[in-house]
PyMOL commands that place a pseudoatom at each C-alpha (Angstrom):
pseudoatom trace, name=CA, resn=ASN, resi=1, chain=A, elem=C, hetatm=0, pos=[123.864, 93.701, 136.788]
pseudoatom trace, name=CA, resn=LEU, resi=2, chain=A, elem=C, hetatm=0, pos=[124.398, 94.254, 140.513]
pseudoatom trace, name=CA, resn=LEU, resi=3, chain=A, elem=C, hetatm=0, pos=[127.670, 93.582, 142.221]
pseudoatom trace, name=CA, resn=LEU, resi=4, chain=A, elem=C, hetatm=0, pos=[127.418, 92.001, 145.666]
pseudoatom trace, name=CA, resn=ASP, resi=5, chain=A, elem=C, hetatm=0, pos=[128.060, 95.280, 147.489]
pseudoatom trace, name=CA, resn=GLN, resi=6, chain=A, elem=C, hetatm=0, pos=[125.619, 97.376, 145.443]
pseudoatom trace, name=CA, resn=THR, resi=7, chain=A, elem=C, hetatm=0, pos=[122.087, 98.367, 146.367]
pseudoatom trace, name=CA, resn=SER, resi=8, chain=A, elem=C, hetatm=0, pos=[119.207, 98.338, 143.904]
pseudoatom trace, name=CA, resn=GLU, resi=9, chain=A, elem=C, hetatm=0, pos=[116.696, 101.151, 144.364]
pseudoatom trace, name=CA, resn=GLN, resi=10, chain=A, elem=C, hetatm=0, pos=[112.984, 100.526, 143.883]
pseudoatom trace, name=CA, resn=VAL, resi=11, chain=A, elem=C, hetatm=0, pos=[110.934, 103.727, 143.591]
pseudoatom trace, name=CA, resn=VAL, resi=12, chain=A, elem=C, hetatm=0, pos=[107.626, 103.511, 145.478]
pseudoatom trace, name=CA, resn=THR, resi=13, chain=A, elem=C, hetatm=0, pos=[104.634, 105.755, 144.793]
pseudoatom trace, name=CA, resn=VAL, resi=14, chain=A, elem=C, hetatm=0, pos=[100.929, 105.435, 145.567]
pseudoatom trace, name=CA, resn=ALA, resi=15, chain=A, elem=C, hetatm=0, pos=[98.218, 105.586, 142.893]
pseudoatom trace, name=CA, resn=GLY, resi=16, chain=A, elem=C, hetatm=0, pos=[94.683, 104.235, 142.948]
pseudoatom trace, name=CA, resn=SER, resi=17, chain=A, elem=C, hetatm=0, pos=[95.023, 103.141, 146.602]
pseudoatom trace, name=CA, resn=VAL, resi=18, chain=A, elem=C, hetatm=0, pos=[97.898, 100.714, 145.897]
pseudoatom trace, name=CA, resn=TYR, resi=19, chain=A, elem=C, hetatm=0, pos=[101.689, 100.844, 145.896]
pseudoatom trace, name=CA, resn=VAL, resi=20, chain=A, elem=C, hetatm=0, pos=[103.294, 101.365, 142.498]
pseudoatom trace, name=CA, resn=ILE, resi=21, chain=A, elem=C, hetatm=0, pos=[106.817, 99.914, 142.419]
pseudoatom trace, name=CA, resn=ASP, resi=22, chain=A, elem=C, hetatm=0, pos=[109.025, 101.239, 139.608]
pseudoatom trace, name=CA, resn=GLY, resi=23, chain=A, elem=C, hetatm=0, pos=[105.904, 101.982, 137.557]
pseudoatom trace, name=CA, resn=ALA, resi=24, chain=A, elem=C, hetatm=0, pos=[104.141, 98.630, 138.130]
pseudoatom trace, name=CA, resn=SER, resi=25, chain=A, elem=C, hetatm=0, pos=[100.889, 98.711, 140.079]
pseudoatom trace, name=CA, resn=GLN, resi=26, chain=A, elem=C, hetatm=0, pos=[100.919, 96.396, 143.113]
pseudoatom trace, name=CA, resn=PRO, resi=27, chain=A, elem=C, hetatm=0, pos=[103.326, 93.867, 141.582]
pseudoatom trace, name=CA, resn=THR, resi=28, chain=A, elem=C, hetatm=0, pos=[104.841, 90.738, 143.032]
pseudoatom trace, name=CA, resn=ILE, resi=29, chain=A, elem=C, hetatm=0, pos=[108.344, 92.048, 143.638]
pseudoatom trace, name=CA, resn=VAL, resi=30, chain=A, elem=C, hetatm=0, pos=[111.109, 89.684, 142.454]
pseudoatom trace, name=CA, resn=LEU, resi=31, chain=A, elem=C, hetatm=0, pos=[114.341, 90.163, 144.399]
pseudoatom trace, name=CA, resn=PRO, resi=32, chain=A, elem=C, hetatm=0, pos=[117.190, 87.754, 143.607]
pseudoatom trace, name=CA, resn=ARG, resi=33, chain=A, elem=C, hetatm=0, pos=[118.970, 86.531, 146.736]
pseudoatom trace, name=CA, resn=GLY, resi=34, chain=A, elem=C, hetatm=0, pos=[122.349, 87.884, 147.782]
pseudoatom trace, name=CA, resn=PHE, resi=35, chain=A, elem=C, hetatm=0, pos=[121.666, 91.574, 147.216]
pseudoatom trace, name=CA, resn=THR, resi=36, chain=A, elem=C, hetatm=0, pos=[120.397, 94.631, 149.088]
pseudoatom trace, name=CA, resn=TYR, resi=37, chain=A, elem=C, hetatm=0, pos=[117.280, 96.440, 147.921]
pseudoatom trace, name=CA, resn=GLU, resi=38, chain=A, elem=C, hetatm=0, pos=[116.159, 99.941, 148.863]
pseudoatom trace, name=CA, resn=PHE, resi=39, chain=A, elem=C, hetatm=0, pos=[112.528, 101.028, 148.630]
pseudoatom trace, name=CA, resn=ASN, resi=40, chain=A, elem=C, hetatm=0, pos=[112.437, 104.805, 148.131]
pseudoatom trace, name=CA, resn=GLN, resi=41, chain=A, elem=C, hetatm=0, pos=[109.238, 106.431, 149.425]
pseudoatom trace, name=CA, resn=ASP, resi=42, chain=A, elem=C, hetatm=0, pos=[110.386, 110.053, 149.097]
pseudoatom trace, name=CA, resn=ASP, resi=43, chain=A, elem=C, hetatm=0, pos=[107.526, 110.887, 146.702]
pseudoatom trace, name=CA, resn=SER, resi=44, chain=A, elem=C, hetatm=0, pos=[104.716, 112.842, 148.411]
pseudoatom trace, name=CA, resn=SER, resi=45, chain=A, elem=C, hetatm=0, pos=[102.107, 110.351, 147.106]
pseudoatom trace, name=CA, resn=ASN, resi=46, chain=A, elem=C, hetatm=0, pos=[103.364, 108.076, 149.907]
pseudoatom trace, name=CA, resn=ASP, resi=47, chain=A, elem=C, hetatm=0, pos=[102.205, 110.460, 152.674]
pseudoatom trace, name=CA, resn=SER, resi=48, chain=A, elem=C, hetatm=0, pos=[100.282, 108.442, 155.295]
pseudoatom trace, name=CA, resn=HIS, resi=49, chain=A, elem=C, hetatm=0, pos=[101.315, 105.147, 153.612]
pseudoatom trace, name=CA, resn=PRO, resi=50, chain=A, elem=C, hetatm=0, pos=[104.457, 103.819, 155.366]
pseudoatom trace, name=CA, resn=PHE, resi=51, chain=A, elem=C, hetatm=0, pos=[105.863, 100.769, 153.572]
pseudoatom trace, name=CA, resn=VAL, resi=52, chain=A, elem=C, hetatm=0, pos=[106.431, 97.713, 155.766]
pseudoatom trace, name=CA, resn=ILE, resi=53, chain=A, elem=C, hetatm=0, pos=[107.955, 94.327, 154.946]
pseudoatom trace, name=CA, resn=GLY, resi=54, chain=A, elem=C, hetatm=0, pos=[106.581, 91.459, 156.998]
pseudoatom trace, name=CA, resn=THR, resi=55, chain=A, elem=C, hetatm=0, pos=[106.294, 87.705, 157.271]
pseudoatom trace, name=CA, resn=SER, resi=56, chain=A, elem=C, hetatm=0, pos=[102.540, 87.745, 156.751]
pseudoatom trace, name=CA, resn=ALA, resi=57, chain=A, elem=C, hetatm=0, pos=[100.298, 89.708, 154.432]
pseudoatom trace, name=CA, resn=GLN, resi=58, chain=A, elem=C, hetatm=0, pos=[99.565, 92.563, 156.833]
pseudoatom trace, name=CA, resn=SER, resi=59, chain=A, elem=C, hetatm=0, pos=[101.340, 92.052, 160.123]
pseudoatom trace, name=CA, resn=ASN, resi=60, chain=A, elem=C, hetatm=0, pos=[104.505, 90.729, 161.756]
pseudoatom trace, name=CA, resn=PRO, resi=61, chain=A, elem=C, hetatm=0, pos=[107.134, 93.205, 160.509]
pseudoatom trace, name=CA, resn=TYR, resi=62, chain=A, elem=C, hetatm=0, pos=[110.333, 91.415, 159.494]
pseudoatom trace, name=CA, resn=ALA, resi=63, chain=A, elem=C, hetatm=0, pos=[113.490, 92.476, 161.339]
pseudoatom trace, name=CA, resn=THR, resi=64, chain=A, elem=C, hetatm=0, pos=[116.447, 90.443, 160.008]
pseudoatom trace, name=CA, resn=GLY, resi=65, chain=A, elem=C, hetatm=0, pos=[118.623, 92.341, 157.522]
pseudoatom trace, name=CA, resn=ILE, resi=66, chain=A, elem=C, hetatm=0, pos=[116.209, 95.249, 157.263]
pseudoatom trace, name=CA, resn=GLN, resi=67, chain=A, elem=C, hetatm=0, pos=[116.656, 98.937, 158.099]
pseudoatom trace, name=CA, resn=TYR, resi=68, chain=A, elem=C, hetatm=0, pos=[114.206, 101.828, 158.064]
pseudoatom trace, name=CA, resn=TYR, resi=69, chain=A, elem=C, hetatm=0, pos=[115.457, 105.364, 157.370]
pseudoatom trace, name=CA, resn=GLY, resi=70, chain=A, elem=C, hetatm=0, pos=[113.629, 108.623, 157.946]
pseudoatom trace, name=CA, resn=SER, resi=71, chain=A, elem=C, hetatm=0, pos=[114.948, 112.163, 157.935]
pseudoatom trace, name=CA, resn=THR, resi=72, chain=A, elem=C, hetatm=0, pos=[113.475, 115.639, 157.613]
pseudoatom trace, name=CA, resn=SER, resi=73, chain=A, elem=C, hetatm=0, pos=[116.478, 116.472, 155.392]
pseudoatom trace, name=CA, resn=ALA, resi=74, chain=A, elem=C, hetatm=0, pos=[116.474, 115.431, 151.746]
pseudoatom trace, name=CA, resn=ASN, resi=75, chain=A, elem=C, hetatm=0, pos=[118.809, 112.570, 150.767]
pseudoatom trace, name=CA, resn=THR, resi=76, chain=A, elem=C, hetatm=0, pos=[119.888, 111.939, 154.352]
pseudoatom trace, name=CA, resn=LEU, resi=77, chain=A, elem=C, hetatm=0, pos=[119.840, 108.369, 155.624]
pseudoatom trace, name=CA, resn=THR, resi=78, chain=A, elem=C, hetatm=0, pos=[119.071, 108.450, 159.331]
pseudoatom trace, name=CA, resn=GLU, resi=79, chain=A, elem=C, hetatm=0, pos=[118.163, 105.031, 160.720]
pseudoatom trace, name=CA, resn=VAL, resi=80, chain=A, elem=C, hetatm=0, pos=[114.889, 104.892, 162.664]
pseudoatom trace, name=CA, resn=THR, resi=81, chain=A, elem=C, hetatm=0, pos=[112.989, 102.000, 164.232]
pseudoatom trace, name=CA, resn=GLN, resi=82, chain=A, elem=C, hetatm=0, pos=[110.311, 100.216, 162.260]
pseudoatom trace, name=CA, resn=SER, resi=83, chain=A, elem=C, hetatm=0, pos=[107.660, 101.510, 164.671]
pseudoatom trace, name=CA, resn=ASP, resi=84, chain=A, elem=C, hetatm=0, pos=[108.869, 105.124, 164.248]
pseudoatom trace, name=CA, resn=TYR, resi=85, chain=A, elem=C, hetatm=0, pos=[108.851, 104.727, 160.451]
pseudoatom trace, name=CA, resn=ALA, resi=86, chain=A, elem=C, hetatm=0, pos=[105.350, 103.207, 160.502]
pseudoatom trace, name=CA, resn=ASN, resi=87, chain=A, elem=C, hetatm=0, pos=[103.997, 106.042, 162.678]
pseudoatom trace, name=CA, resn=THR, resi=88, chain=A, elem=C, hetatm=0, pos=[102.384, 108.450, 160.206]
pseudoatom trace, name=CA, resn=SER, resi=89, chain=A, elem=C, hetatm=0, pos=[103.015, 111.457, 162.479]
pseudoatom trace, name=CA, resn=ASN, resi=90, chain=A, elem=C, hetatm=0, pos=[106.753, 110.841, 162.007]
pseudoatom trace, name=CA, resn=PHE, resi=91, chain=A, elem=C, hetatm=0, pos=[106.589, 109.433, 158.487]
pseudoatom trace, name=CA, resn=ASN, resi=92, chain=A, elem=C, hetatm=0, pos=[104.780, 112.430, 156.989]
pseudoatom trace, name=CA, resn=THR, resi=93, chain=A, elem=C, hetatm=0, pos=[107.512, 114.816, 158.257]
pseudoatom trace, name=CA, resn=TYR, resi=94, chain=A, elem=C, hetatm=0, pos=[110.332, 112.852, 156.578]
pseudoatom trace, name=CA, resn=ALA, resi=95, chain=A, elem=C, hetatm=0, pos=[111.817, 114.209, 153.348]
pseudoatom trace, name=CA, resn=THR, resi=96, chain=A, elem=C, hetatm=0, pos=[113.886, 111.012, 153.048]
pseudoatom trace, name=CA, resn=ARG, resi=97, chain=A, elem=C, hetatm=0, pos=[111.932, 107.768, 153.529]
pseudoatom trace, name=CA, resn=ARG, resi=98, chain=A, elem=C, hetatm=0, pos=[113.663, 104.493, 152.754]
pseudoatom trace, name=CA, resn=VAL, resi=99, chain=A, elem=C, hetatm=0, pos=[113.408, 100.817, 153.621]
pseudoatom trace, name=CA, resn=ARG, resi=100, chain=A, elem=C, hetatm=0, pos=[116.428, 98.599, 152.937]
pseudoatom trace, name=CA, resn=ILE, resi=101, chain=A, elem=C, hetatm=0, pos=[116.524, 94.832, 153.012]
pseudoatom trace, name=CA, resn=ARG, resi=102, chain=A, elem=C, hetatm=0, pos=[119.261, 92.306, 152.325]
pseudoatom trace, name=CA, resn=ILE, resi=103, chain=A, elem=C, hetatm=0, pos=[117.877, 89.114, 150.800]
pseudoatom trace, name=CA, resn=THR, resi=104, chain=A, elem=C, hetatm=0, pos=[119.856, 86.010, 151.824]
pseudoatom trace, name=CA, resn=GLN, resi=105, chain=A, elem=C, hetatm=0, pos=[119.424, 82.264, 151.403]
pseudoatom trace, name=CA, resn=ASN, resi=106, chain=A, elem=C, hetatm=0, pos=[117.662, 82.246, 154.789]
pseudoatom trace, name=CA, resn=THR, resi=107, chain=A, elem=C, hetatm=0, pos=[115.165, 85.043, 154.084]
pseudoatom trace, name=CA, resn=PRO, resi=108, chain=A, elem=C, hetatm=0, pos=[111.645, 83.606, 154.533]
pseudoatom trace, name=CA, resn=ALA, resi=109, chain=A, elem=C, hetatm=0, pos=[108.584, 84.298, 152.399]
pseudoatom trace, name=CA, resn=LEU, resi=110, chain=A, elem=C, hetatm=0, pos=[107.850, 88.015, 152.758]
pseudoatom trace, name=CA, resn=PHE, resi=111, chain=A, elem=C, hetatm=0, pos=[105.134, 90.506, 151.912]
pseudoatom trace, name=CA, resn=TYR, resi=112, chain=A, elem=C, hetatm=0, pos=[105.013, 94.285, 151.585]
pseudoatom trace, name=CA, resn=TYR, resi=113, chain=A, elem=C, hetatm=0, pos=[102.096, 96.300, 152.900]
pseudoatom trace, name=CA, resn=CYS, resi=114, chain=A, elem=C, hetatm=0, pos=[101.010, 99.696, 154.217]
pseudoatom trace, name=CA, resn=SER, resi=115, chain=A, elem=C, hetatm=0, pos=[101.244, 100.084, 158.001]
pseudoatom trace, name=CA, resn=VAL, resi=116, chain=A, elem=C, hetatm=0, pos=[97.935, 101.987, 157.904]
pseudoatom trace, name=CA, resn=HIS, resi=117, chain=A, elem=C, hetatm=0, pos=[95.906, 100.208, 155.203]
pseudoatom trace, name=CA, resn=GLY, resi=118, chain=A, elem=C, hetatm=0, pos=[97.421, 96.727, 155.326]
pseudoatom trace, name=CA, resn=GLN, resi=119, chain=A, elem=C, hetatm=0, pos=[97.680, 94.291, 152.440]
pseudoatom trace, name=CA, resn=SER, resi=120, chain=A, elem=C, hetatm=0, pos=[95.211, 96.117, 150.193]
pseudoatom trace, name=CA, resn=TYR, resi=121, chain=A, elem=C, hetatm=0, pos=[98.140, 98.351, 149.155]
pseudoatom trace, name=CA, resn=GLY, resi=122, chain=A, elem=C, hetatm=0, pos=[100.785, 95.647, 148.857]
pseudoatom trace, name=CA, resn=GLY, resi=123, chain=A, elem=C, hetatm=0, pos=[101.727, 92.238, 147.605]
pseudoatom trace, name=CA, resn=SER, resi=124, chain=A, elem=C, hetatm=0, pos=[104.245, 89.455, 147.909]
pseudoatom trace, name=CA, resn=ILE, resi=125, chain=A, elem=C, hetatm=0, pos=[107.993, 89.276, 147.471]
pseudoatom trace, name=CA, resn=ALA, resi=126, chain=A, elem=C, hetatm=0, pos=[109.479, 86.456, 145.373]
pseudoatom trace, name=CA, resn=TYR, resi=127, chain=A, elem=C, hetatm=0, pos=[113.138, 85.560, 145.040]
pseudoatom trace, name=CA, resn=GLY, resi=128, chain=A, elem=C, hetatm=0, pos=[113.460, 84.476, 141.425]
pseudoatom trace, name=CA, resn=ALA, resi=129, chain=A, elem=C, hetatm=0, pos=[115.225, 81.432, 140.096]
pseudoatom trace, name=CA, resn=SER, resi=130, chain=A, elem=C, hetatm=0, pos=[117.801, 79.975, 142.441]
pseudoatom trace, name=CA, resn=SER, resi=131, chain=A, elem=C, hetatm=0, pos=[119.943, 78.950, 139.464]
pseudoatom trace, name=CA, resn=GLY, resi=132, chain=A, elem=C, hetatm=0, pos=[121.039, 82.529, 138.800]
pseudoatom trace, name=CA, resn=ALA, resi=133, chain=A, elem=C, hetatm=0, pos=[120.783, 84.850, 135.859]
pseudoatom trace, name=CA, resn=THR, resi=134, chain=A, elem=C, hetatm=0, pos=[119.224, 84.095, 132.494]
pseudoatom trace, name=CA, resn=PHE, resi=135, chain=A, elem=C, hetatm=0, pos=[121.399, 84.599, 129.451]
pseudoatom trace, name=CA, resn=THR, resi=136, chain=A, elem=C, hetatm=0, pos=[121.331, 83.788, 125.744]
pseudoatom trace, name=CA, resn=VAL, resi=137, chain=A, elem=C, hetatm=0, pos=[124.087, 82.150, 123.712]
pseudoatom trace, name=CA, resn=ALA, resi=138, chain=A, elem=C, hetatm=0, pos=[124.314, 81.697, 119.972]
pseudoatom trace, name=CA, resn=LYS, resi=139, chain=A, elem=C, hetatm=0, pos=[125.411, 78.379, 118.483]
pseudoatom trace, name=CA, resn=PHE, resi=140, chain=A, elem=C, hetatm=0, pos=[126.190, 77.426, 114.922]
pseudoatom trace, name=CA, resn=PRO, resi=141, chain=A, elem=C, hetatm=0, pos=[124.793, 73.971, 114.132]
pseudoatom trace, name=CA, resn=ASN, resi=142, chain=A, elem=C, hetatm=0, pos=[126.600, 72.359, 111.180]
pseudoatom trace, name=CA, resn=GLY, resi=143, chain=A, elem=C, hetatm=0, pos=[128.581, 75.559, 110.662]
pseudoatom trace, name=CA, resn=SER, resi=144, chain=A, elem=C, hetatm=0, pos=[125.664, 77.370, 108.995]
pseudoatom trace, name=CA, resn=ALA, resi=145, chain=A, elem=C, hetatm=0, pos=[122.521, 78.899, 110.562]
pseudoatom trace, name=CA, resn=VAL, resi=146, chain=A, elem=C, hetatm=0, pos=[122.596, 80.720, 113.882]
pseudoatom trace, name=CA, resn=GLU, resi=147, chain=A, elem=C, hetatm=0, pos=[120.306, 79.462, 116.635]
pseudoatom trace, name=CA, resn=ALA, resi=148, chain=A, elem=C, hetatm=0, pos=[119.755, 81.347, 119.896]
pseudoatom trace, name=CA, resn=THR, resi=149, chain=A, elem=C, hetatm=0, pos=[119.389, 79.317, 123.073]
pseudoatom trace, name=CA, resn=THR, resi=150, chain=A, elem=C, hetatm=0, pos=[118.284, 80.691, 126.420]
pseudoatom trace, name=CA, resn=ILE, resi=151, chain=A, elem=C, hetatm=0, pos=[119.884, 79.187, 129.524]
pseudoatom trace, name=CA, resn=THR, resi=152, chain=A, elem=C, hetatm=0, pos=[118.739, 79.781, 133.067]
for i in range(1, 152): cmd.bond("trace and resi %d" % i, "trace and resi %d" % (i + 1))
show_as sticks, trace
zoom trace
């Protein structure tokens, strides 16, 4: 579980001409609201494939609550502009390549895509259930058998 001030890291690689997010090939990414998410593109498979988050499937980069980081030093967060990050001449020199976004109640429908190849590499971002986490409780009807109930 994330605390409100924590950041969840999503590892991004490229395989078969699509983004692979935490091992899933071109998934719809589900990001519950109220948290910050970091997309880590440090892996060399990302060379020439800068990750962009936008309000349409392959254009209109989103700017609210989002930061792009690029540095020639490993594990060094140096903020850069979205256009610098998306420029492959810069991007390919970075040892540290990260995109961070804070998802709020006002965050619109978003998509992720490659600044070079567009939507063919990416997908959509969903926000999950607005009712919060899913959990399971056990109840004892009539004091005997145990029944598990899932609540969302």
